[in-house]
C-alpha positions as CSV (number, residue, x, y, z in Angstrom):
1,M,1.4,-1.1,36.4
2,K,0.4,-4.8,36.2
3,F,-0.7,-6.1,32.9
4,E,-3.7,-7.6,34.7
5,E,-4.8,-4.1,35.9
6,F,-4.2,-2.3,32.6
7,V,-6.8,0.2,31.4
8,A,-6.3,1.0,27.8
9,G,-7.8,4.5,27.8
10,Q,-11.1,6.3,27.5
11,W,-13.4,7.5,24.8
12,Q,-13.5,11.3,24.6
13,P,-16.6,12.9,23.2
14,R,-15.9,15.2,20.2
15,Y,-18.2,16.9,17.7
16,Q,-20.4,14.0,16.3
17,Y,-17.8,11.3,17.2
18,K,-15.7,10.0,20.1
19,S,-11.9,9.6,19.9
20,F,-10.0,7.0,21.9
21,E,-7.5,8.6,24.2
22,P,-4.9,5.9,25.3
23,S,-3.3,5.7,28.7
24,P,0.4,6.7,28.8
25,V,2.9,3.9,28.8
26,N,6.0,5.5,30.3
27,Q,5.9,3.6,33.6
28,A,7.1,0.3,35.2
29,W,5.3,-2.8,34.0
30,T,4.9,-6.2,35.7
31,W,2.7,-9.2,35.2
32,E,1.6,-12.3,37.1
33,D,0.8,-14.5,34.1
34,P,3.6,-17.1,34.0
35,G,2.9,-17.7,30.3
36,V,4.3,-14.2,29.5
37,S,7.5,-15.1,31.2
38,V,7.9,-18.3,29.3
39,L,7.2,-16.7,26.0
40,L,9.6,-13.8,26.9
41,E,12.4,-16.4,27.6
42,E,11.7,-18.2,24.3
43,A,11.7,-15.0,22.3
44,N,15.0,-13.8,23.9
45,R,16.7,-17.1,23.2
46,A,15.6,-17.1,19.6
47,L,16.6,-13.5,19.2
48,G,20.0,-14.3,20.6
49,E,20.5,-17.1,18.2
50,L,19.5,-14.8,15.3
51,N,22.0,-12.2,16.4
52,A,24.8,-14.7,16.8
53,F,24.4,-15.7,13.1
54,S,24.4,-12.0,12.1
55,L,27.8,-11.7,13.9
56,I,29.4,-14.8,12.2
57,V,28.1,-14.6,8.7
58,P,30.8,-12.9,6.4
59,D,29.7,-9.8,4.6
60,I,26.5,-9.7,6.6
61,D,25.4,-6.3,5.3
62,L,25.0,-7.8,1.8
63,F,22.4,-10.2,3.1
64,I,20.7,-7.7,5.4
65,Q,19.8,-5.7,2.3
66,M,17.7,-8.6,1.1
67,H,16.0,-8.8,4.5
68,V,15.2,-5.1,4.0
69,V,13.7,-5.7,0.5
70,K,11.6,-8.6,1.9
71,E,10.3,-6.4,4.7
72,A,9.5,-3.5,2.4
73,Q,7.6,-5.8,0.0
74,T,5.7,-7.6,2.8
75,S,4.9,-4.5,4.9
76,S,3.7,-2.6,1.9
77,R,1.5,-5.7,0.9
78,I,-0.3,-5.4,4.2
79,E,-1.3,-1.9,3.1
80,G,-2.6,-3.2,-0.3
81,T,0.3,-3.0,-2.7
82,Q,0.7,-5.8,-5.3
83,T,4.5,-5.7,-5.9
84,E,6.3,-9.0,-5.7
85,I,9.8,-9.3,-4.2
86,D,11.4,-9.9,-7.6
87,E,9.7,-6.8,-9.0
88,A,10.9,-4.8,-6.0
89,L,14.5,-5.6,-7.2
90,L,14.0,-4.3,-10.7
91,S,14.5,-0.8,-12.0
92,E,11.4,1.4,-12.6
93,E,11.8,1.2,-16.4
94,Q,11.4,-2.6,-16.1
95,I,8.1,-2.3,-14.3
96,A,4.8,-2.2,-16.2
97,P,3.4,1.3,-16.1
98,E,0.2,0.2,-14.3
99,K,2.3,-1.3,-11.5
100,R,4.7,1.6,-10.9
101,D,2.7,3.3,-8.2
102,D,2.9,0.2,-6.0
103,W,6.5,-0.3,-7.0
104,R,7.4,3.3,-5.9
105,E,5.8,2.7,-2.5
106,V,7.9,-0.4,-1.9
107,R,11.1,1.3,-3.1
108,N,10.4,4.3,-0.8
109,Y,10.1,1.9,2.1
110,I,13.5,0.4,1.2
111,D,15.0,3.9,1.1
112,A,13.2,4.8,4.4
113,V,14.5,1.7,6.2
114,N,18.1,2.2,5.0
115,L,18.0,5.9,6.0
116,A,16.6,5.1,9.4
117,I,19.1,2.4,10.2
118,A,22.0,4.7,9.0
119,S,20.6,7.6,11.1
120,L,20.8,5.5,14.3
121,E,24.6,6.0,14.1
122,Q,24.1,9.7,14.8
123,L,20.6,9.9,16.3
124,P,18.9,7.9,19.1
125,L,15.5,6.4,18.4
126,S,13.3,9.4,18.6
127,N,10.2,11.1,17.2
128,R,12.6,13.2,15.1
129,L,13.9,10.0,13.5
130,L,10.4,8.6,12.9
131,K,9.3,11.9,11.2
132,Q,12.4,11.9,9.0
133,T,11.7,8.3,8.0
134,H,8.1,9.1,7.3
135,S,9.0,11.9,5.0
136,V,11.1,9.5,2.8
137,L,8.3,6.9,2.9
138,M,5.7,9.4,1.6
139,Q,7.8,11.1,-1.0
140,G,6.1,11.1,-4.5
141,V,3.6,8.4,-3.7
142,R,0.0,8.1,-2.6
143,G,-0.2,10.1,0.6
144,Q,2.4,12.6,-0.4
145,H,0.0,15.4,0.4
146,K,-0.8,14.1,3.9
147,Q,1.7,16.0,6.0
148,P,4.8,13.8,5.2
149,G,7.3,14.0,8.0
150,E,4.9,15.7,10.5
151,F,2.4,14.4,13.1
152,R,-1.1,14.9,12.0
153,A,-3.0,18.2,12.6
154,S,-6.4,16.7,11.8
155,Q,-8.5,13.7,12.9
156,N,-8.0,10.3,11.2
157,W,-9.8,7.0,11.5
158,I,-9.4,3.3,10.8
159,G,-11.9,1.4,8.8
160,G,-15.1,2.8,7.3
161,S,-15.5,5.7,4.9
162,S,-15.8,8.5,7.4
163,L,-15.7,9.3,11.1
164,R,-19.4,8.3,11.4
165,D,-18.8,4.7,10.4
166,A,-15.2,4.2,11.4
167,A,-14.1,1.0,13.1
168,F,-11.7,2.9,15.3
169,I,-11.0,6.6,15.9
170,P,-7.5,7.3,17.3
171,P,-6.8,10.2,19.7
172,H,-7.6,13.8,18.8
173,P,-4.7,15.6,17.0
174,E,-4.2,17.9,20.0
175,S,-3.3,14.8,22.1
176,V,-0.7,13.4,19.6
177,P,2.4,15.4,20.6
178,G,2.0,14.6,24.3
179,L,1.3,10.9,23.7
180,M,4.2,10.5,21.3
181,G,6.4,12.4,23.8
182,D,5.5,9.9,26.5
183,L,6.3,7.1,24.1
184,E,9.7,8.5,23.3
185,K,10.5,8.8,27.1
186,F,9.4,5.2,27.6
187,W,12.1,4.0,25.1
188,H,14.9,5.7,27.0
189,N,13.6,5.6,30.6
190,E,16.4,4.0,32.6
191,A,14.6,4.5,35.9
192,I,12.3,1.6,35.2
193,E,13.2,-2.0,34.8
194,V,11.2,-3.3,31.8
195,P,12.7,-5.9,29.4
196,H,13.3,-4.6,25.9
197,L,10.9,-7.0,24.2
198,I,8.1,-5.9,26.6
199,R,8.9,-2.3,25.9
200,I,8.8,-2.7,22.1
201,A,5.6,-4.8,22.4
202,L,3.9,-2.0,24.3
203,S,5.5,0.6,22.0
204,H,4.2,-1.0,18.8
205,Y,0.7,-1.3,20.3
206,Q,0.8,2.3,21.5
207,F,2.1,3.7,18.3
208,E,-0.6,2.0,16.2
209,T,-3.2,3.2,18.7
210,I,-2.0,6.8,18.6
211,H,-1.8,6.6,14.8
212,P,0.3,9.9,14.8
213,F,0.5,10.3,11.0
214,L,-2.2,10.8,8.5
215,D,-0.9,7.9,6.4
216,G,1.9,5.3,6.7
217,N,1.3,4.4,10.3
218,G,1.3,0.7,9.8
219,R,4.7,0.7,8.0
220,I,6.4,3.1,10.4
221,G,4.9,1.2,13.4
222,R,6.3,-2.1,12.1
223,L,9.7,-0.5,11.3
224,L,9.8,0.8,14.8
225,I,10.4,-2.7,16.0
226,P,13.9,-3.4,14.4
227,L,14.9,0.3,15.0
228,Y,14.3,-0.1,18.7
229,L,16.2,-3.4,18.9
230,V,19.2,-2.1,17.0
231,D,19.2,1.2,19.0
232,K,19.2,-0.7,22.3
233,G,21.9,-3.2,21.1
234,V,19.6,-6.2,21.3
235,L,20.5,-6.8,17.7
236,S,23.8,-5.8,16.1
237,R,22.1,-5.7,12.7
238,P,18.5,-5.0,11.6
239,S,17.7,-8.7,10.9
240,L,14.3,-9.0,12.5
241,Y,11.2,-7.9,10.7
242,L,7.7,-8.9,11.9
243,S,5.7,-7.9,8.9
244,D,5.7,-11.4,7.4
245,F,4.3,-12.8,10.7
246,F,1.7,-10.0,10.9
247,E,0.7,-10.5,7.3
248,R,0.3,-14.3,7.7
249,H,-1.7,-13.8,10.8
250,R,-3.4,-10.6,9.8
251,G,-6.7,-11.3,11.4
252,S,-5.1,-12.3,14.7
253,Y,-2.9,-9.2,14.6
254,Y,-5.7,-6.8,14.2
255,D,-7.8,-8.7,16.7
256,A,-5.1,-8.6,19.3
257,L,-4.7,-4.8,18.9
258,T,-8.5,-4.3,19.0
259,R,-8.9,-6.6,22.0
260,T,-6.4,-4.6,24.0
261,R,-8.1,-1.3,23.3
262,M,-11.7,-2.5,23.8
263,S,-11.2,-5.1,26.6
264,N,-8.0,-4.0,28.3
265,D,-6.5,-7.4,27.4
266,L,-2.9,-6.4,27.2
267,I,-1.7,-9.9,28.0
268,H,-3.2,-11.3,24.8
269,W,-1.4,-8.7,22.8
270,V,2.0,-9.3,24.5
271,R,1.7,-13.0,24.1
272,F,0.9,-12.6,20.4
273,F,3.8,-10.3,19.9
274,L,6.4,-12.5,21.7
275,Q,5.2,-15.5,19.7
276,G,5.8,-13.5,16.6
277,V,9.3,-12.5,17.7
278,A,10.3,-16.1,18.5
279,E,8.9,-17.5,15.3
280,T,10.4,-14.8,13.1
281,A,13.8,-15.0,14.8
282,R,14.0,-18.7,14.3
283,K,13.0,-18.3,10.7
284,G,15.7,-15.7,10.3
285,R,18.3,-17.9,11.9
286,D,17.4,-20.7,9.5
287,V,17.7,-18.3,6.5
288,F,21.3,-17.3,7.7
289,R,22.1,-21.0,8.1
290,E,21.0,-21.7,4.5
291,I,22.9,-18.7,3.3
292,L,26.1,-20.1,4.7
293,R,25.4,-23.5,3.1
294,L,24.6,-21.9,-0.2
295,R,27.7,-19.7,-0.1
296,T,29.9,-22.8,0.3
297,E,28.3,-24.5,-2.6
298,V,28.6,-21.5,-4.8
299,E,32.3,-21.1,-3.9
300,D,32.9,-24.7,-4.9
301,S,31.2,-24.1,-8.2
302,L,33.3,-21.0,-8.9
303,H,36.5,-23.1,-8.7
304,T,35.6,-24.7,-12.0
305,L,35.9,-21.3,-13.8
306,G,39.6,-20.9,-13.3
307,S,40.9,-17.4,-13.8
308,R,37.4,-16.2,-14.7
309,G,36.4,-17.0,-11.1
310,I,37.8,-13.6,-9.9
311,N,35.2,-11.6,-11.9
312,A,32.6,-14.2,-11.1
313,R,33.1,-13.7,-7.4
314,K,32.6,-10.0,-7.8
315,V,29.3,-10.6,-9.5
316,I,28.2,-13.1,-6.8
317,L,28.9,-10.5,-4.1
318,Q,26.6,-8.1,-5.9
319,L,24.0,-10.9,-6.3
320,Y,23.9,-11.4,-2.6
321,R,22.9,-7.8,-2.2
322,Q,20.4,-8.0,-5.1
323,P,19.8,-11.4,-6.8
324,L,18.7,-10.0,-10.2
325,I,21.2,-8.6,-12.7
326,T,21.5,-7.6,-16.3
327,A,24.4,-7.8,-18.7
328,W,24.8,-4.1,-18.7
329,E,25.1,-4.1,-14.9
330,V,27.8,-6.7,-15.2
331,E,29.7,-4.6,-17.7
332,K,29.5,-1.6,-15.4
333,L,30.4,-3.6,-12.2
334,L,33.5,-5.2,-13.8
335,S,34.4,-2.5,-16.4
336,V,34.4,-5.1,-19.1
337,S,33.0,-5.3,-22.7
338,T,29.6,-6.6,-23.6
339,P,30.9,-9.9,-25.0
340,T,32.9,-10.5,-21.8
341,A,29.9,-9.8,-19.6
342,N,27.7,-12.1,-21.7
343,A,30.3,-14.9,-21.6
344,L,30.5,-14.6,-17.8
345,L,26.8,-14.8,-17.5
346,K,26.7,-17.9,-19.7
347,D,29.3,-19.5,-17.4
348,L,27.2,-18.7,-14.3
349,I,24.2,-20.2,-16.0
350,R,26.1,-23.3,-17.0
351,I,27.3,-24.1,-13.5
352,G,23.8,-23.6,-12.1
353,I,24.1,-20.3,-10.3
354,L,22.0,-18.1,-12.6
355,S,18.9,-18.6,-14.7
356,E,17.4,-16.2,-17.2
357,S,14.2,-14.6,-16.2
358,S,11.4,-14.3,-18.8
359,G,8.9,-11.5,-19.1
360,H,11.3,-8.5,-19.3
361,S,11.4,-7.4,-22.9
362,R,13.7,-4.4,-22.6
363,K,16.6,-6.2,-20.9
364,R,17.3,-9.8,-20.2
365,V,17.4,-10.3,-16.4
366,Y,19.4,-13.0,-14.8
367,V,18.3,-14.4,-11.4
368,F,20.1,-16.0,-8.6
369,D,17.2,-18.3,-8.0
370,R,18.4,-20.4,-5.1
371,Y,19.2,-17.3,-3.1
372,L,16.1,-15.4,-3.9
373,K,13.9,-18.4,-2.9
374,L,15.3,-18.2,0.6
375,F,13.4,-14.9,1.0
376,V,10.2,-15.9,-0.8
377,S,9.3,-19.0,1.2
């Protein structure tokens, strides 16, 4: 199928509404537009540079965890949550009661991402894996009663307050299993020669068009992107997350999806997606470069602590995973007394690594500011 000849699907009459039944995607894809080829080359090059950094950065999994936190916070913000990245790193008791519902949604997303990535070691990317991930995402939060871990058995819609005034109505629930089965086959169809970035561009569009769950489709659909790239070996670590790009270009993102469905303009969507991959990969590469620079500077600072530098390094490794820490957490991490933990924290403040965060009355929280800011900008 050529992109230029793509027909997105058809509207199927239902009782008092019409659902959009998308065309299957499990087939060979080609295009004539040279712009797509240029963007594909740029995106692949940027992705290769990002992956190279993930292979040379020591203790890479420490830093990947902060990428996951950033993704969880940003992807959830697209859905309306108000949790900031520093709040996502705190424990529930440190969060104001009125903000805990949003906080739980972000923390669930972190758990869902970590579970999904770990599961790829035993399971290929599959509908089973997506359902398992969705179950974790919906546990104990808004949407927990909307068939967590299962494809929907009722009609949903996007925009508006009901089916009558909806902006878009996805396929009827009876179509969902077949469409998702076709999508899963597309991920693993070795009989067709389709570049991985084209496959995942089409897969994200198709997933969001099918909208297979009653809730959480946006977050699972965005998570599908790094899961596919890791599953196929394009990335050795889950270091690419497009939620930040989609959030900053939210209007263009929804417009590109809608334009594909309504006007069959698949090229517009693929161009937008590939631009997002290239931009996000370059940004991720630059973050890894800054991490290496910061790590060298921190190590030089720790030399001034003499014998206390041994414990300080253990704390720093923890801070790379989660750049907020309390004195109690230092005590537990190092198995030391409260005075010893406090003395070490004062040392880290004195040499410019930590600063004390205000606004948390129960426990003093110390922040690795220079590191945290790499994920906020």
